[in-house]
N, C-alpha and C positions, 0 to 999 in steps of 0.2 A: 282688306281693310281691317285694322285692329282698333278696337274701341275700348276706352277706359271711361267708366262712369263713376262719378263721385256723388255720394249723398252728403248734403250739407245741412247741419243743424243750426238752429238759432243760437246766437251767443247771448248768454244771460245779460240782461240790462240794456239790450239794444232795441231800438224801435224797428219793428218788422218792415214797415213801409220803407224806411230809410235803408235798411239792410238790403232789401230787394232792389232798390234803386241803385245802391252802390255796386251790388253784384253785377247788375246789368250794364250800367254806364261806365264804371271804373274797372272792375275786375275783369269783365268780359274782354275788353281790348288788351289787357295785360296777358290774359291766357292766350289770346290770339297771336301773340308775339312769340310763343314757344316754338322753337325750330321743329319743322316736320308736321305741325298741326295742319291737317287738311280741312277740318271742320270742327267747330266748337258750338255746342247747343246747350242752352239752359232750359230747364223745365221747372217753373216756379209752382210750388204747392199752393193750392187754393183752399180757403177756409170751408168749413162745414158748419151746419147750424150749431154744433157744440162748441165751435171756436176754431181758431187756427191750429193746424197740426204743429208738432214740436220741431219740424224740420222745414227748411226754406225750400228745398227742392233737390234736383239732381242736375249735374252738368256732365256732358259727354264730350270727350276729346277723341278725334278720329285721326289715326296715323296710317301710313302705308302698310306697316307690319310691326311686329313686336320689337324688332331691332330698332326701328325708327323711334318707337316710344322709349326704349331703353336709352338711346342716345339723347333724346330730349330731356330725360330726367337728370342728365349730367350738365345741362346748360344753365347759365346765369338767368336766363329768362324763366325757366321752370322754377328755379329757386325763388325768383321774385314773385311768381304767381303763388307759390306755396306760402311765402311769407305774408302776402297780401290777404290771405284768407282770414287772418286774425282781425282784419278791419271790419268784417261784416258777419262772420260765422264763427262757430266754436271749433278751432282746429283740432282739439282733442277728440272730437266726435266724427271727424271726416272718415267715411268708409269708401273704399274703392272696389269696383268690380271689373274684371277683365275678360271673363269667359262668357261667350254667347252660348246659350243652350236653346237651340231651335226646337220649338214644340210644334208649330204649324208653319208650313211654307218653306 
């Protein structure tokens, strides 16, 4: 299994509650349409006593292997998912991680 994890930051001027709702209810199904996606998981950041963190959370997409991910990035569905990020998060600050470094287990 090959995993790509994206860190998503708040878009200036957006309502956090609305951004999280949009991410879950609208963007999630769009991401789920990307060819080859076996699993899509969102982890929403929770606030602390000091206030909300500057990021919304992370999203992980699971593929059979790196080749399946590479093929997915060439699809219209992947392009649609990337374009949709601008509706709820700051696309300039999206960071992706693809390498698992196993520390325990």
